[in-house]
N, C-alpha and C positions, 0 to 999 in steps of 0.2 A: 268649920269642916261641914256642918248641916247645910250652912248657905251656900257653899260651893256645890254640894250635891244638889240642892234645889236649883241653883242656876245650870247646871247639866242637864238636869231633867227638862228645864224649859227649852233650853236650846234644842234637845231631842225632839220635843213637842213642837216646836216652831217649824224644824226641819221636815217633820211628818207632814206637817199642815201644808207647807209650800209643795211637798211632793204630791199631795193629795191634789192641790190646785193644778198642778202641772199636767197630772195624769186626768183630771178631769177635762182639761183644755185640749189635751191630745185626743181624748175620747171623742169628742164633738167631730173631728175631722175623721174619725176612724171609719173604715168602710164595713158596713154589716157583712157577715159571712155565716153561712149555715153549714152544717156537716155535710151536706150533699155537695155544696159548692166547693168547699175544701177537697173533697174526694175527686171532683172533676178537674179542679187545678193540677191536682197531683198526677192524674192520667195525662194531662196534656204536657205537664213540665217536668216530671221526675225522670232523671237520666237512665236510671235502673229500668223504667218501663221501656225505654227506647232501645235500651242494649239488649234487653231480651227479645224485642220484636226484631230486631236485626240479626240475633242469633237464630231465630225461628225462620226467618226469610233465607239466611244462609243454609240452611238444613233442607229447605226445598230445593235448592240448586244441586245439591248431593243428589237428590232424586233425578235430576236432569243428567248429572254425571253418569249415573248407572243406566239411564235409558239410552244413552248415546250409542251403546253397543248394538242397538237395534238397527240404527240407520247405516248407510254405507260411507264408507270413507273415500273421499276422492282427494288426489293430490296431483299437482303439477311438477314436472322435473325439466330442468334443462341442464344438459351435460356438454362439456367440451373436453378434448384429451389430445395430449400431445405423447407421442412415444418413439423411441428408436425404431428403426426399421426392424422387423422381424423378432421384436423382443416378446419375451414370455414371462408371466408371473409364476414365481417358484417358491413362495411361502405364503402362509395365511391359510384360511379355510379353502375348501374345494371350491372352485369356481371357473369361469371361463379364463383359459390361461392366455389368451392373445392380447396384445395390446396393439391399438392402432390408432391413428390420428382420426378424429371425426368430431362432429357437431351434432347434437340432437336434442329434440324436445318432445314431450308427451306426457299422457296423463295415466294413472293408475287408479282403478276403482277395486274396493275390497269390500265384501258384504258377508256378515255372519249369517249362514244359514241355520244352523242350531249348535249350541252346546248343551242340550238335553237338560235345560232347566237352570243352569247357572245363572244367567243373566237375569232370568225373571225373579230368582230367588234374591239376588242382589238388589234389584229394584224394589221388591216388597220389603226387604230389609231397611232400604233407605227411606221409604215411606213411613214406616213405624218410627224411625228415627227422627223424622221430621215431625211426626205427630207428637212425639215425646218433647222435642223442643217447643212446640207449640202449647204443651201442656205445661212445660217449665215457664214459659212467659206468662201463662195464666197466673201461675203460683206466684210469680214475681209482683204481678198486678195485685194479687191478694195480700202480699206482704206489705206492700206501700199502702193500700188501703186500711190495713191493721194499724200501720205506724201513724197514719193520719187521724184515724179514731182515737188511738190512744194519746197522741199529743193535743188533739181538740179537747178531750175531756180533761186534761192536765192542766191546760189553759184555765178552763172554768173552774176546776179545783182551786188553782191558786188565786184566781180572782175572788172566789168565795171565801178563802183563807184570808186574803186582805182585808175584806169586808168585816169578818170576825175580829181581825187585828185592830182595825181602825174602831170599832165599836168597843173593843176592851179597851183602848186608849182613852176613849172619851168617857166611859165609866169611871175608870179609874182616876182619871183626872178630877171628876167630879168628886170622889171619895177623898182625894187628895185636897182638894179645897174646903171640903166639910171639915176634915180633920185639922187643917192649919187653921181654921177658925176657931175650932174647939181648943186647940193648943193655945191661941192667942188669949182666949178667955179662960184660960186656966182649967178647962173641963177635961182635957186630956194631956197625956204626958208626951214629952219628946220621943218616946219609944213608939207610940201610936204613929206620929209622924214619919219617923224612919221606916217603918213598916209600909205606909202608902207610898213613900217616896220609892222604895225598891220594888214594890208592885207596878207603879206606873213606869219606871225604868224598864222593867221585864216585859212590859206590853209593848214598850217603844221597839225594844230589840225585836220582838216578835213581829211588829209591823216592817221593820227594816228587812228581816228575812222573807217575810212574804212578798214584799216588792221584789227583790233579788229573784224569788221563784218565778214570779209571772215573767221577768225578761228570760229566765231559762227556758220556760214552758214555751214562750213566744218564738225563740230561736229554734226549739225543736220542731213546732209546727210549721215553721217556714222550710226547715229541712226536709220534713215529711212531705211538703207540698211541691218540692222541687226548686224553692226559691233561694236565691243566693243571699238576700238581704231580708230580714224581717219587715212585713209592711204592718201598719196599725189597723187592726181589725176589732169589730166588734161582735162577738161571738154570739149566737143564738143558742138559748137554753134547749136541750133535748128533752122530749117527754120522758118519763121514767119507762123502762122497757117491761114486758110483762114477766112474771116471774117464770123461772126455768120449769120444765116438766118434771114429773115426780120421779122418773128414771131416766138413766142416760142409755139405754138399750136402743129406742128409736134414734137418737143423735148418732150413735156409732154407725147404725146402718146407713143414715143419710151421709155421713162422712165417707163410707166407703164407695159411696156411688157419686159423690161430688168433689172429693178433694183431688185437685190437680196432681198432687205429688203421687197419689196412688195410680192415678190414669198415666202419668209419665213413666212410672214404674212398669205398668202393664205392657205399654207401647215398647219400653227398652227390653223387656223379657221377649216380646214377640220378635223384635227385631234380632235379637241375638240368636233365636232358633230359626229364623230365616236364613241368617248367615252361616250358621252351621250347616245348613242343608246346602248352602252354594259352596262352601268347602268341601264337601261331601261330593259334589258334581265335579270337582276338578278331575277325578279320576276318569270321568267319562269322556268320549271322544269329542272333539271339535271340528265342525265342517264350515269350512269359508270357501268362498268363490271369489274370484280374482279376474280382472280384466285390464289389458295393457293396450294403449294405442298411442302413435306418435309418428313424427317425422324425422328424417335424417338428411338434411340438406347437403351435408357435406361430409364424405368419406375419402380419405387417402387411399388410391389405387395404384399400383404400378402399370397396369395394364387397362386398356379401354377395349370395348365399352365397360361401362360400370356393371358389375354383377350384383352389387349388394341393392336391394330396393330402397327407395328412398322414403319409404314409409313402412310401419310394422302395425298389425293388430294381433292380439293373441288373448286366449281366456283359458282359466284352469278352475279346477275344483280341487282343494286341498283338504284332506282328513288326517288330522292329527291324533293319535292314539297314545295317551301316557302308558309306558311300560313300568319304568323304574325310575325314580330320581332320589335314592337315597332314603325313602320314607318321608320325603318332605310333605307330601300331600296328606298322608297319615297323619302326620304330627299337627298339620294345620286343621286337620278334621277334628282331631281329639281337643286341642286347644279351644276350638270354638265350642266344642260340646261342653267343655267345663265352664266357659264365660256365659254359656246360655243357663246351665244349672245355678251358676253364681247369681244371675238376673233373677232367677225364681225365688231364691233364698233373699235377695234384695227386695223383692215385691212382698214377700212374706214379713220381712223385718219392717218395711213402710207400714203395713197394714197394722202390725201389732203397735208400732210407735203411735200412728194416728189415733187408734183406739184407746190407747192411754191417754194421749193428751186430750181427747174429747171428755173421758172421764174425769180427769183432773179439772179440766176448765168448767165441766158441770158442776163438780164438788164445790169449786171455788165461788162459782155464780149463787149456788143455793145458799152456801154459808153468808156471801155478801148480802144478799138479798134479806135474810133472816136479820142481819146485822142493823138494816135500815130501822125497822120497827123498834128494836131494842135502842138504838142511839138516840131516836127521837123521844122515847119514854124517859131516858136518862138526862136529855137536855131539859125536859119539863121538869124533872125532878131537880136537876141543879139550879134552875132558875127559880125554883119555889124556896129551895134551901137558902139561895142568895137573898131572897126578899126577906125571910125570916131573920138570916143572920144580921142583915143590914138593920132591921127593925130592933133586934136585940141590942145591937151595938148603940144604935142612936138612944136607946132607953138606958145603956150603962149597964146591961145585963150581962154582956160578953166582952172578951178582950178583942183587940185587933187581930188577932192570930186566928180566931174563929171566922172573922169577916174576910180575911186575906184567904184562908182554905176555901171558903164558899166563893170567892172570886176566881180562884184557882180551878176549882171543879167546873164552874160554869164554863170557863174558857175551854178546858179540855173537853167538855162535852159537846160544846160547838164544833170543836175541831174534829171530834169523833162522828158527829152527824154530818158534817160535809164530807169527810173521808169515806163514810158508809155508803153515801149516795153516790159519789163519784167512783168508788171501787166497784160499785155493782154496774154501773154505767161501762165503766173500762172491761171489767170481767166479763160481761155480756158481750161486748165486742169481739173478745177473745173466743168466747164460745161459739159466736156466729163464724169467725174464722175457722176454727178447728172444724167445724161441721161443714164448711164449704159454703156457707149462705152470705158470706161478706162479700157482695158484689157491687 
């Protein structure tokens, strides 16, 4: 049973060695990549960035739609009709009742003179909505940048943990070889050998998981950069950021000025109030000028000479004054007011959420920064304890259990040291994002 277990450990070790060779071979052809380059690639490739830009551009066209009321409307008509002699219209709306055979063509021109502010308020509302869409596009870009930062640091973390796993496998292989020699010389028991074999098997499992985590992290990075297929990159290490400020208050103040979500909510609120004013102006008169001109080359007449002119020109000014429509305008005005007040509360909620997120990110960043020094000290102590345990074991003053525990403590300390460093890198990116400085 022991020989089978040793053979299994040997196979796992050989497999890990071959994987390392393959990884090193792939690393030689990998493209160097910095965090700034990864962000630039994401801005050029990510579909969410393009979708947000297109939505923002679409919102600018709504402004043109609203401004179209300022310009005249020109249309051409060509009309021909055939009717029985001396027939008349007898149903439908009030209109010219006479029907006659004719063919004519002409143009009509309509121009809004004034609607007492409704169109100007609609234009202002659409402009604020376009600004909100632009801010939403900026928020999307920030989201993509945060995802790039997080996935970038996750790849670096996974690579660092793989190095820890490889070192752990090497160290425990040395211990296994040492214990095996002692067992052969009758200096240690089979129990010591079993413990050493178990420790090496655990290290190999740790290495396999670390290799898998690298593949997952690389896939996440490719997705964050907008790439369909992961490419081989050699990531550059980033310098450790400076510690967070002592309080979160200045960061909250910055976030209120920088966060695109707040700017978008403010623009949406302003748009809602402009639209409410436009709905209020529905009750005011509308003044429109109209002009018509054309020719009638053919008119059916029973007598000659022709009495109807072969051309026509006309102009008019129409003033439409709303009097009563079943309280439709009042309901629309009140509904717009309620939506504007809801936008007020939405802005207040966004500001509160951003302030909470900034304080949470700041607290996490402070904690993670403090953990770096503690984790470094823990690692140094664990290395010292392992050296002492190894010496005691070699002298026969302790059991394999004490040495195994020291090895486990060192491995856990190395993992915590790596996690502490990259947790702070990641949380610092989150803090910059929450403040609105991750650009």
